[in-house]
DRENPAFI-472193 format. One record per residue: residue in three letters; x, y, z of N, C-alpha, C, O in turn. Coordinates in pm, whole numbers, plus 50000, padded with zeros to 5 digits. Example, Ala and Ser with C-alpha at 12.3 -4.5 7.8 and 13.67 -1.06 7.14 Angstrom:
<recs>
ALA513194943150780512304955050780513204967050780514244966850846/SER512854977550708513674989450714512905000350787513415011450804/
</recs>
This chain:
<recs>
MET077974086459356078564087659237077304086159118077214094159024/ASN076424075559136075594075859046074254085259069073394086858982/SER074234091559207073154096059243073544111759155072644118359104/ARG074914115659148075334130459086074974125958929074314133058854/ARG075484113858892075104113058722073644114858696073194120858598/ASP073024109858777071404109558762070724125258788069694128658730/LEU071294132158861071124145058900071544150958786070604157758744/LEU072684152058698073224156558582072494155158446072484163258353/LYS071764140558457070674138258334069844144358365069424150758268/THR069154146858480067914152958510068134165358469067344169358384/VAL069204174958512069234188458452069514191958313069194202758263/GLY070214181258244070344180658095069184178858029069114184557921/ALA068034171058070066944169957999065674181358024064694184557955/GLY066194185858159065444200858186065804208758077064884212558005/MET067274213158042067914224157973067034220657826066494229757764/LEU066984208357786066364205757646065054214257621064694217057506/LEU064254218657749063144225357762062884234457866062054232557955/LYS063774246557851063714257457920062884265257861062884267957741/LEU061834271057978060804277357956061194292557938062084298957993/MET060254296557844060604311657841058914320257827057924316157767/PRO059044330557890057834337457859057274341757771057904350157707/VAL055934338657725055484341557588055004353457583054084357857651/GLY055704359757490055444374157484054724379757370053654374257343/ALA055134390457292054354392757180054414385057046055584385057008/PHE053704379156970054114375656822053264383356723052394391956733/ALA053864376756621053184381156491051964371756522051834361656591/ALA050864381656420049504378056418049154366456306048114359856303/ASP050264365456215050254354956091050854343956143051184335656058/GLN051144340856276051944326256320050974313656268049744314156259/VAL051524306256247050694291156227050074286956343050504285156457/LYS048704285356282047744279356398047264266756399046604261756308/PHE047614261156511047164245056500045804243356539045184249156628/VAL045294231556436044004228056489043914216856551042954216956627/ASP044694203956552044504195356612045744185256629046464183556531/VAL046034178756739046774174356755046514155756795045794152356889/ARG047084147956727046624133956718047764124256722048774126056654/LEU047614114756797048924102256853048214086056794047114082356835/TRP048874079156714048144065756686049454056956702050274053856615/PRO049424053556841050324039856873049984029956833048804027056849/ALA050974019556756051054004656722052184002456739053144009956759/ASP052043984456728053123976356740054023981956632055153985556663/GLU053733982656545054643986056392055324000956380056314003756313/TYR054434010856470054864023356476053904029156518052744025356522/THR054674045656578053474054056646053914063956568055094065356536/ARG052854072556529052474086656448052004093856553051244090456643/VAL052714107256523052364114756572051674129656472052524136556415/THR050684132356463050184142056363049684157156420048764158256502/LEU050424168156367050024178156382049584185856281050234187956179/GLU048224191356311047214192656212047284211256200047194216656311/HIS047384218556111047784230656143047374238855989047314232055886/ALA047134251655986047184261955903048214270755908048684277056003/GLY048534270355772049964276555767051334268655737051384256355740/ALA052234275355712053404266855667054284266955769054454277755828/ILE054924256555807055804250955940057174251255882057494246755772/LYS057904256855966059544254755963060164246656089059734247456204/TYR061204239156047061294231556185062754224456157063154221156046/LYS063364222956263064704212356257064424200756385063624201556479/HIS065224192156357065124179556474066524172656498067454172256418/PHE066484168356604067834154456591067454149556744066674154056828/LEU068374138056743068074126156826069094124556952070274122356924/ILE068864125057038069964123057156069744111757209068604107157217/GLU070904104857260071004090857321071224091357466071444101657530/ASN071144078757518071624080457693070804087757770071464093557857/PRO069384090557777068554082557694067984087057585067904098857549/TRP067544076957527067094082057382065744091457380064634089057428/ARG066224102957306065194114757302065274123257153066354125857100/MET063914127157093063824132357004063244146356988062034148456989/VAL064044154656976063734167057003063204177256830063834176956725/ILE062484181656846061754188556730061384206556742060354212356777/ASP062324210056710062174225856709061044232256626061324233556506/LEU059964235956661058954244956554059634261856525059744269256623/LEU059884264556446060644276856447059394287656399058324285056344/ASP059934300256439058744310056439057404308856470056484310556391/MET057304305456602056134293856631055764301856791056584308356856/ARG054494299656824054114303856962053244294457015052294290456949/LEU053544288857171053124279357209051234280357213050824290857262/ASP050394272557176049224274857178048624262557284049364253157314/ASN047414263357331046734253457411046414239857335046324228757388/THR046224243957164046414228657119047314219957116047204207757112/LEU048444227957117049954221557125050174215057244050414202957250/LYS050124222757346049874220057500049194205457491049754195457536/ASP048314205357447047464191957466048134180857418047714170257466/LEU048984180057343049954168257291050284162357389049954150557377/THR050944164957516051034155257602049894148357681049934137657742/SER048984156057666047874145057736047264132857631046474124157667/ARG047714133857522047234123857401048034111457401047674101057345/LEU049324113257477050064098257484049404087957555048724090257655/HIS049584076457507049044063457572049954059657651051114062157619/PRO049704053357760050774047057879051094032457787052174028557832/GLU050824026657721050814014557623051804018157495052484010757424/ASP051634029957494052724034657335054264028557372055094031657458/PRO054234017657257055654009557252056824016357225057914010757231/TYR056644030857190057874038457144057954050057231059094053257264/VAL057254055357263056934072057340056794067957470055834060557493/GLN057714071557583057704074257729057094085157772056204083357855/GLN057364098057733056574111057778056924119257652057854117657574/ILE055914128657654056194141857558056114153157652055314154057745/ARG057004161457618057024174957687057104186257568057724184857463/VAL056454195957601056274209157497056634218557564056834216057683/GLY056814230557523057424242757583058064253557471058614251257364/GLN057714268457552058424278157472059944277457482060444282457583/TYR060654272557403062334272657408062754284557425063314288257529/ASP062454293857301062884308557295062164315557268060974312257268/ALA062504326857239061024338557152060604335957070059564341657038/ASN061114326956997060654321156844060604307556811060304304656696/THR060874297856899060994285356911059924275757002059814277857123/VAL059404268656957058464257957017059484247557035060284245056945/ARG059464241157156060374225757152059464214657188058814215757292/LEU059334204457118058674193357162060104181757180060944180557091/VAL060154174157309060584165257344060054152857347059264150557439/PHE060344142457252059744131257297060684119457370061494113657297/ASP060614116357485061574107557589061024095157518059824094057497/LEU062024084557475061744072257360062224064057517062824065957623/LYS061274051657425061604037657533062584030257476062944020657544/ALA063174032157361064354022557311064504033257173063714042457151/GLU065624030157092066074035256994065494030556867065514019156820/VAL064874043156813063934043856685064484047556555065614052556543/LYS063764045456466064254050156324063094061356278062204058456198/PRO063204072256329062154083256331062154090556123063094092556046/GLU060694092156106060484097755962059494108956026058644107556114/ILE059944122855937059484136155969058744140355822059664143755746/PHE057614141255762057294148255668055974156455687055194155755783/THR055874164855569054504170955571053504168255461053844164955348/ILE052054170055510051014165655377050174178255365049854185555459/ASP049934179555261049484191155201047674187255233047244175755245/PRO046934198355241045574198455267044834186255161045044186055039/ILE043954176455234043294168855132041844167055219042024167455341/ALA040824165755187039544159455212039254170755311039414182455277/GLU038704166155476038314175455554039754181055609039724191755670/TYR041034174255590042164177255652042724190755619042454195355508/GLN043584198655714044154211055675045724203755654045894192055620/ASN046704212855681047964210255655048154200655762047284199755849/ARG049414191955766049474179155875051314179155877052014175655781/PHE051704182855977053094177656008053344167756089053144169456209/VAL053814155756043053724142356079055224136056131056284137956070/VAL055104129156241056464124056307056154108956327055364105156413/ASP056884099956236056414085256268057684079056326058754079856266/PHE057554072156456058464065256525058444053056479057514046556528/TYR059334045056377059804029856372060674026556431061604034056460/PRO060564010556474061664005556572062644004756452062414003856331/LYS064284005356550065114003456496065673990256392066353990256289/ASN065043979456473065083967156411063783957256419063473949456509/PRO063153960056303061553956256285061543942856323062623937456299/ALA060443933256391060673918856375060023914956224059303921156146/ASP060713899756222059973895956080058953887156121058823878556207/PRO057963894555989056633890356013056643876055981055673869856023/LEU057463870055922057283855855875057723846356001057123835656013/LEU058483848756069059013843356192057933847156304057853838056387/ALA057173856556329056523858356413055253850456362054553846156453/LEU054833847756234053763840256211053883825956233052893819756270/LEU055233818656211055583806156223055493801756400055153791656461/LYS055883812256429055803810256605054623808456654054593800956752/LYS053253814356605051953811456592051683800156571050703795056626/SER052373794056497051593779656429051783767856548052663759456529/GLU051173767156639051203754456763050713740556701051163730156749/ASP050123740256633049233726156600050593715656591051483717156507/PRO050593704756696051313694956658051253688356583052293682756551/ALA050043685156511049543674756423049903681056295050193672656209/MET049973694256253050673702756130052223701856141052933701456040/ARG052723701556267053943702756258054743689056199055783688756133/GLU053883677856245054493666256199054313662356078054963654156013/ASP053183669956040052853667855872053763672555793054133666955690/GLU054323686655851055443694755788056903684155769057723683755677/ILE056833678255867058173672455897058073661855778058913661555688/SER056913652755786056703642255674057293646155517058093640155445/ARG056473659755497056783665555371058093669955341058573668755229/ALA058733675355446060223679955449061073664955400061893663055311/LEU060593657955478061373641255432061313638555272062303637355200/ARG060093637955236059623636255144060243644455001060393639354890/LEU060523657855040061003663954926062563663154952063183667154853/ALA063213659855036064743655955065064983641054974065993639554906/GLU063813629554984064043617854918063913621754784064833617654714/SER063003628754723063033632754589064323636854553064883631354458/GLU064893646354620066093654754570067343642954557068263644754478/THR067303632454632068473624054649068033611354523068803602054499/ASN066803612954459066673600354378066213586654479066353575254435/GLY065813588554582065043578854676066283573854761065993564254832/THR067463577554770068223569354825068333579854959069403581255017/LEU067473584854990067973593755139068043584355237067083576655231/LYS068923581555339069103576955452069193581655553070023590455577/LEU068103575655664068143582255814068583575755893068183564655928/GLU069763583755946070643571256056069963576056171069423586856194/GLY070163563156255069683559556395067923559956395067223562256494/VAL067433556956259066023554056256065773539656317066513530356284/ALA064943538156387064693524156451063383519156360062583526956309/PRO063313505156351062283500556275060953502856314060803509256418/GLU059903498756251058623501556284058083493056415058553481956442/LYS057273498056477056813492456603056163478256557055263477556473/GLY056773466656624055903454156579057003446956493057023434656502/ALA058043453756400058773444756311060473442356401061233450056457/SER060483430656380062003426656459063263427856373063283425756251/ARG064293431256444065333434356360065403424056238065493426556118/THR065313410156312065473397656249065143399656086065873397955988/GLU063703404156098062613405755996063213415955882063243412655763/VAL063683428255928064453437155867065533431155775065693433255655/ALA066353421755877067573417555827067353404255672068133400455585/LYS066013401155703065973393455608065303395655471064923386255402/ALA065193407455439064663414755342065783414655222066843420755222/GLN065273406355123066073403254979066593418654945065803428054956/PRO067893420654904068153434454824067323433754680066773444254645/ASN067193422754598066323423954485064953418454464064553413854357/ALA064283419254570062883414954594062093426454554062503437554588/PRO061183425554497060093435754440059843445554593059533440454701/VAL059993455454579059143466054668057933470154642057473476254546/GLU057223463754790055613468754754055413485654741056263491954805/LYS054563492754678054683505054679053383510854743052303508154689/LYS053413517154834052353523354921052253538154841053073544754777/PRO050673540354881050473552254829050963567654933050683569855051/ALA051613574554854052193583954936051113588655044049893588055023/PRO051743593755175050493598955230050243611755203051113617855140/GLU048893619855247048383631855190049203638655262049093637055383/LEU050323649055209050923656755280050533671655269050513675755152/ARG050153682555384049783692655394050923702955397052073699055417/ARG050673715255381051453726755430050353739155486049223741255442/MET051013745955587050113757655579049763764755487050553770055408/ILE048353766255483047933779855395047873789955475047453789255591/THR048463804255399048343818055476047313825755425047263828855306/VAL046713828055485045613840855419046173853855499046443854755619/ALA046243861355419046563877755474045313885555441045033887955323/ILE044443890255555043223898855582043833911355627044453914255729/ASP043403920055493043893935455518042553945855555042003952855469/PRO042233945555666041153955555719041533970655661042553976455700/GLY040613976755562040763986055493040834000755609040194002355713/HIS041924010455540041764023955581042604022855750043424014055778/GLY042264031555823042854027555934043854043555986044504050455908/GLY043714045756111044694059456155043934070156120042734070056149/GLU044484080556055044144091555996043314091455872043004101955815/ASP042954079755832042134078655725040904067555762040964055255768/PRO039804076155784038834066455849037724061255771036624058055814/GLY038204060655637037304053355517035914060855523035744071955573/ALA035114054155472033434061255482032924061655609033174053055694/VAL032254070955625031224074355758029964075855734029374083755660/GLY029444064755830027934067155796026944079255859027354088255932/LYS025714077655820025004088055857024854086756006024364096756059/GLY025164077356083024744074056251026284077756312026364076156434/GLY027284081656258028664082556286029444068956296030424068056370/THR028994058556223029964045956190031274045756131031214043456010/TYR032164046956166033634046556094033694030756006033364019756050/GLU034154033455890034464020155833035654015355868035864003455845/LYS036554022255922037844015055967037704008256086038574000256122/ASN036614010456157036474003156262035763992656245036163983056311/VAL034643990656168033793980156111034463969956078034143958956123/VAL035673971855980036093962755872037233957355972037593945855948/LEU037813963356071038663961156176037743950456257038303939656238/ALA036973949156311036263940356384035933924856291036003912956323/ILE035603930856183035053918456086036053911856034035793901055981/SER037483916956036038923914055988039253903156108039503891256091/LYS039183910056232039383904056344038603885456348039243874956355/LYS037253886956342036573879656345037093868856232037583858356276/LEU037043870256126037463864155997038723857856036038743845856009/LYS040003863556102041373857056099040733846256235041133834656221/ALA040113847656323039723836756418039273827356362039643816256399/GLU038373828356260037473813356168038583807756097038713795556096/ILE039393815056040040593808755961041453800856045041673788756030/ASP041933808756139042913802456240042143788356306042863780756370/LYS041143786056295040433771756368040553764956240040683753056271/MET040573765856130040573757556016041743746156037042623749456117/PRO041833736655994042773726356012043803729155879043423726355766/GLY045063734655902046023738755813046193749455765046953752255672/MET045383757755835045193772355788045373783655875044593783155970/ARG046213794855876046383804355962046363820055875046753820855758/ALA045883830655946045733840955879046713851955963047293849756069/MET046723861855900047663873255954046993884155891046493884455779/LEU047083896856014046203913155969047163920955937048153923056008/THR046933926455815047993939255759047793947655881048893952655903/ARG046963951555968046603959656055045763956256170044573953556154/ASN046463956356313045663945356432044883958956505044023957056590/GLY045313973356460044683982956533044413995256462044593995356340/ASP043994006156525043434018356459044874025556409045284033956489/PHE045664023656296046894030556250046574030856091045784023556032/PHE047324040156041047454039355889048294029655858049144025955940/VAL048144022655701049284013555667048774018155503047664017355451/PRO050034022955452049834023255307049734013255219049984001555248/LEU049304018055089048584004554998049643993754990049583982255032/ASN050824001254912051973990554890052503986054966053193976354937/THR052463991255116052763981355253052153968355257052723957455268/ARG050653971355244049773963055285050263951455175050783942555242/VAL050293948955070050793938754983052033938054999052463929754919/GLN052993943055071054443939555086054153926555220054573915055228/LYS053363933855300053053924255449052463913155374052463902355431/ALA052083913655285051173897055259052323889055190052413876855200/ARG053173896455122054193887355024055223884655129055823874255103/SER055603890455237056613889055331056193876255392057143868555409/VAL055103872155428054893860555487054163850255404053223843455446/ASN054653849755288054253842155190052833837055139052533826155090/ALA052063848255165050643844455168050193840755035050603845354929/ASP049023829155059048283823154919047133826854894046353820554823/LEU046813840954967045663847454951045533861955009045983865455118/PHE044883869654925045193888255006043623888255002043053883254905/VAL042973893255099041543892755121041713911655192042373914455292/SER041083919955122040693934155193039303932955209038483927855132/VAL039113938455320037823941255377037273952555401037653958855500/HIS036333957455324035963971355322034393972855348033683962855351/ALA033963983655363032233988555383032114001555285032474013255299/ASP031483994755185031134003155089030154018755118029394019155215/ALA030254027855046029554040955054029344045254902030164043254813/PHE028054051854885027594056454746026804073254790026364078054894/ILE026914077154674026244090254671024664092454712024034102354748/ARG024264076854690022724072254683022624068654822023594061754852/PRO021834070654918021714062155051020954049655029021024040955116/THR020174047654911019514036054915020434023454847020144011454851/ALA021444028754792022364014254759022684006854879022854010654995/GLY022743994754823023293986454939023523971854859023343968854740/GLY023973964354972024383945954959025603946054921026153956054874/SER026163934354939027683931554943028063930054802027253927654712/SER029423931754784030303931854642031513923954670031903922454786/VAL032073919454578033413911154574034053917154455033443915654350/TYR035253924154451036183930054321037543924254313038313922354407/VAL037693922054202039453916354155039773928254064039083937354018/LEU041073925054056041573932853961041493933453829041573922353777/SER041353943253746041043944653607042333953653532042593964853575/GLU043033948353430044233955553376043573960653246044303967353174/ARG042243958353204041533964653086040203974353147039143974753086/GLY040363979953240039383989553276038513985353365038523973253388/ALA037463994453442036593987953517035303980553458034753984653356/THR034823968853531033473964153426032353974453473031243973953421/SER032553980353536030813992653527031734005053597032894005353639/THR030644015453590031214030953630030994030153777031724037653841/ALA030014021553856030224021953996031584015054050032004019554157/ALA032194006554000033333998053991034614008554011035484009154098/LYS034354016753887035494024653897035334035853993036274041454049/TRP034394037954004034124050354117034494045154242035074052954318/ILE034234030154292034904025654418036414025554416037144027254513/ALA036764023454295038154019554294038864033454326039614034254423/ASN038654043254250039314058454303039204058554415040234061654474/LYS038094055654495037734059654594038864054154706039454061654784/GLU039034039654699039694032354751041204036354737042004038654827/ASN041404036754598043144040954568043474054654612044524059554571/ALA042594062354699042754075854749043424077854878043974087454932/SER043144062454919043524060355074044864065855152044984070455266/ASP045814063655050047224069355087047334082055104047964087455195/LEU046504089554988046584106655038045874110755170046284119355248/ILE044894104155182043924108955316044694100055398044794107455496/GLY045474087155438045914084655570047264091555580047664093555694/GLY048084095755475049094102155512050634091255444051384084155510/VAL050634093155336051714084455316052964091855287052784102155221/ASN054294088855323055494093355308056134092155179057124085155159/ILE055404101155069056074096854941057634101154910057984102754793/LYS058304102554990059844108454990060344094955030061224089454963/GLY059864089455131060274076255177059864064655111060304053755148/THR058964065755003058774054154917059714050154823060294058554754/ASP059964035654809060974030654719060124026654595059634015554571/SER060044038954515059474042654386059244029354291058174024654252/GLN060614024754264060684016154191060074001054222059613994554128/LEU060073996354342059633986054422057713991354391056913984354329/ALA057484001154438055934003954419055473999754301054463993154281/ARG056594005754187056114004654011055953986353990055223982053901/VAL056423980654044057023965554049055673960854077055063953553998/LEU055093965554208053943955054266052913960354184052243950854143/LEU052493970954143051683978854057051433974953932050323975453878/ASP052713969953867052433966753733052843951853665052803947653550/LEU053203946953774053733930453750052253922153760052433910053772/SER051173925353758050023918053781050103904853672050993905453587/THR049243893453671049713885153566047963879253576047213877953672/THR047773876353403046503869953415046173859953477045003859053516/ALA047163849353504046983837853609046413845653733045233843553761/GLN047113854253810046523859253929045113863953910044253858653980/ILE044773873053825043253872853789042403864953797041363866153863/ASN042703856753737041693844253693041703834253806040793826053806/ASP042633833753908042673827654045041803839654136041073836754230/SER041993850654098041303858354190039773855954177038923852654259/LEU039723858554055037663855353997037583844754061036613844754137/LYS038303833554065037803818954128037253819954291036313814854353/LEU038063826754316038073829354490036683837654496035583834154539/GLY037133851154433035703860654408034383853254406033503855354490/ASP034263844054303033243837954307032543828754430031353827954460/ALA033823821454498033343814954610032903822854698031773820254741/VAL033483832454743033113840154878031833851054852031153855454944/LEU031633854454713030183862654689029303850354705028223853054758/GLY029473838454674028333827454681027753827254820026553826754846/ASN028733827654907028633826255061028233839255120027493839155219/LEU028633850555070028033862655126026763865955077026283874955147/GLY025923861854976024903860254930024003854755036022913860455047/LYS024263844155121023563837255192023233844355351022463839555434/VAL023923855255364023753863855494023363878255455022843885455540/ASN023573882555339023293894555316022933894055149023283885955063/ARG022193904555143021603906154972022943911554915023723917254992/LEU023273909754764024013912554664024043924154606023023927754547/HIS025053931554607024913944654520024773940654369023963945154289/LYS025723931554348025643928254208025693914754238026013910754351/PRO025273903954099025263888754139026563883354054026623871454023/ARG027513891654022028893887854000029873896254071029723906854131/VAL031133887454043032393896754088032613908553983032383908053862/GLU033023917654045033283930953951034763931553940035483925354018/GLN035283940053832037003941553828036903960353828035943967653801/ALA038183963253866038643973453850040013977653893040573968653956/GLY040683987653879042083987753899042523992954052043174002954081/PHE042043984654123042453986154302043993982354308044513971254293/ALA044583994854334046093993954392046323984254459047193976354423/VAL045623982454571046013972254683045743956354621046053947454700/LEU045243952454501045033940654457045963936454344045723926754273/LYS047273945754327048073943254225049613939154256050633944654213/ALA049463925154361050153916454405050323909354307049333902954270/PRO051803907354216051743896754096051563882254117051203874954025/ASP051833877854244051563862454266050893858054389051183847854450/ILE049943866654423048943863354519047623865954454047433876854400/PRO046583855654454045233860654447044643868754524044643865654643/SER044053879954488043413888554568042103894554539041573895754429/ILE041613898454666040103902754660039853912554722040513914154824/LEU038843922854687038453933554813036953931854811036193932654714/ILE036703929554920035143927854979034663938155025035093942855131/GLU033543944554946032953955255028031723945455100030893938055046/THR031903947755203030853937655293029303945255294028323937955310/ALA029143957255278028013962955258027983976355260029063981955280/PHE026923983655241026913999055224026854005955358025774004855416/ILE027854013155422027954019655527026974033355503026424038755599/SER026864037355391026064051255340024624049155361023854058655365/ASN024134033955379022914028755363022354028155531022794019955611/PRO021394037655562021224037355735020994023155788021284021055906/ASP020404010855697019873999355746021183992855753021533987055856/GLU021783993455669023323985255640024233986655762024933978455821/GLU023954001555786025314006855867024844003855979025824001656052/LYS023504001856060023243995956181023553979956185023973975856294/LYS023423971356088023643959756044025343956856090025783949656180/LEU026053965055994027633964556022028353968056137029553965356147/ALA027583975256247027873977956362027513966156484027883965356601/ASN026633957756400026193949256516027133935656497027303928456399/PRO027623935056621028913922156620028403908556579029253901556524/ALA026953902156598026323895356536026573894156398027173884856343/HIS026013905156339026213902956171027463902856134027673895556037/GLN028623909756187030093909656199030283895556191030863891856089/GLN029983887756263030083875156267029993866256154030873859656100/GLU028303867756116028043859356025028763862755884029043854655796/LEU028973876755885030063878355763031233875255766031803874855657/ALA031983872155882033393866555858033093852355838033623846555743/GLU032333846255916032093831655889031693826655730032013815855680/ALA030843838555661030503834655519031883836755445032213828255363/ILE032733847755469033883845855410034823837555430035623836455337/ALA035043829455545035923819755572035213809355497035993804255418/LYS034013803955490033693794555402033793794755276033963784255214/GLY033703808355205033983810055077035803805755031036223801154924/ILE036443808955139037773806555103038163792255132039063786855068/ALA037503785955228037503771355232037383764155106038143755955055/ASN036263769155064035583761754930036343764954810036343758054707/TYR037113777954831038133778554702039183767754705039513759854617/PHE039713769654850041023759654847040723742554791041463734754732/ALA039313741354840038743726054828038743722454669038913711454617/LYS038553732654620039083732054457040183736254403040343731054293/ASN041053743854436042163750954406043323748054536043523756354625/PRO043963736354530044943732554644046253744454592046683747854481/PRO046513747754710047673757054718049303751854651049733740554675/VAL049793758354595050903751454517051943747954636052003752954749/ALA052993735054558053903731454663054823744854683054943753354594/ARG055493745654823056223755154860057323752454966057223741455020/THR058233759255000059403753955096058463750355225057543757455265/PRO058953735155296058253733955415058453742555529059393749955556/LEU057303739955596057203749155741056943764855679057153774555752/THR056513766355552056063782055537054793777955464054003786555425/
</recs>
């Protein structure tokens, strides 16, 4: 019986992609330029770059889960056929891709899925070096809780004990000092008789409260990714790859510091919209947001490290404004689904920045810039300000670091050097530690 059911499933799957001979087609058919897949734990993106306008329809099938996309008035070409070879075996969502000429006027794409997904399909108009793009994003049906995932990584027993102590102190303060712990034994070395002899009206010796800490969370944001390469050096070095390498090293440095932990807004080569980067930081109650980039300018002689914070009153220099505009274009190049964006939430994130956040960001920027100056020359001796969209979290001190100019051939070579990447990561981590030494984090719910 099972074999018969399996046979029917196989036949049904085959019927989804019945092949038709490719006959004569109109000369003005859509021409595909490239196909790309960007697998990641958060989502898998499929990009079909093309010339001309695409008409399509799609539907999901379960048992097993499959996504079917019909490209209408279309002929199958070699570029589109190559989509099957782009699949990564470790792709978390797509098991197999099948492409075929379904009928005389339809190309059918079938994505065999590893689990139920929440797909998004949209198109992007030409921008930068890209032509039209047809995009399919496969998101998990039930995405993981980022804060819970971060808490599971906090395995320091000393820190967990410290958090318990802090929780007890908070509970005691809320009960006006009358908190009673049932079943708690006396301290080691004190007899029950000595405890019983304590006089109810005797003055109580006040001991200084122990220094109680909480985990400090730093959100590290490697700029660009996926369809958005960022700046590209003369030697072919991609900004998105360099800043991801530096960010991973920075995370390792912060994770080694007692009482601190870091999270990455992206841990692989995939695109993350600017407002999503901010949302990720807020979802884990981040104390800081550090966006890592590699600068570029029209003159190859420009060089040095820079640190930027948000400005509500315009840029502090023409160069700062130029760089902010370049970084803010990331969504258009990377490919954001504008129809799927919560515009009201985006406006809140982009408009609620406060003076206090900017002041704290300036303090953080000064601390980081001072340490960067020990491993690389500085482009400007002070923290600059401009309207960077990714820095507009209303409640998180945020900085954007341009580690060096990838458009400068000498600095491009250094940026591609793992040893120099490590130096930059250590300098940024020391700057962050110096900031917290002078500006302790505010109290917050225990264990977060």
